[in-house]
N, C-alpha and C positions, 0 to 999 in steps of 0.2 A: 681180517681177510675179506669178510663179506662187505665191509664198508668200502674197501678198495675196489672191489668189483662193481659196487653200485656207482662209485665215482667215475669209474671207467665207462660204464654203460651210459651215464649221464653225459659225459663228454662226447661220446660217440653220437648220441642223439642230437646234441647241440651242433656238432659238425655236420650231420646230415641235414638238419634244419637250415643251417647256413648255406649249404650247397643248394638246397631247394629254393631258398630265397634268391640266391645269385642267378639260378636258372630262370626264375620268373622275371627278374629284372632284365636279364639279357633278352628274353622273349618280348618284353614290353618295348625295349629299345629297338629291336628289329621291326616290330610293328610300327613304331613311330617313324623310323627311317623309311619304311615302305610307303607310309602315308605321305611323307614329305616328298619322296620321289614322284609319287602319283600327282601331287599338287604341282610340282615343277613341270611335269609332262603336260598337264592341263594348261598351265600358263604359257608354255612354249607353243602349244597348239592354238591357243587364243591369239598369240602374237602372229603366227603364220596366217591365220584367217584374217586378221586385221590388215596385214601387209597385202594379202591377195585382194581384199576389198578395196584398199586404197590404190593399188597399182593396176587393177583390172581395167579401169577406164583409160589409163595411159597406154597400156598395151593394145587396147582395142581401137585406138585412134580417137578417142573422145577427150574432151577437156575435163579437168578435175580442179575443183577449188576447195582447199582445206582451210577451215577457220578454227583457230585455237579456241578451246572452251573458255579460256579466261576472257577472250574478246567478246564472246557471246554473253558471258555473265555481266561484263561491264556495260555492254551496249546490246540489249536484246533485239532492238530494231534492226541491227546489222544483219541478223539472220533473215528476217522477213524481207528486207531490201534486197539481199543477195538472191534469195529464192525467186522473188518477183522479177528481178533484173535478168536472171538466167533462165527463167520459166521452169524452175525445178529440175533442170537437166544436170 
């Protein structure tokens, strides 16, 4: 009889430990999801800022010239020529 009670107690402890582990895993998952959502929000804010910077000159009536980074990497003098041609405007 005593052995049966000990086995029952051991099983209950194992179930409780399993429940605690599952709770901790769920908490970690929630934290990771929250961090992921914050990262996505930051990326969206950066995209909005980039769009505002790129489009602000167009909306204010100024000219805008966009050069792809790959072009600047292939021909660094292109950037200097463009800046001197348009006087940095």
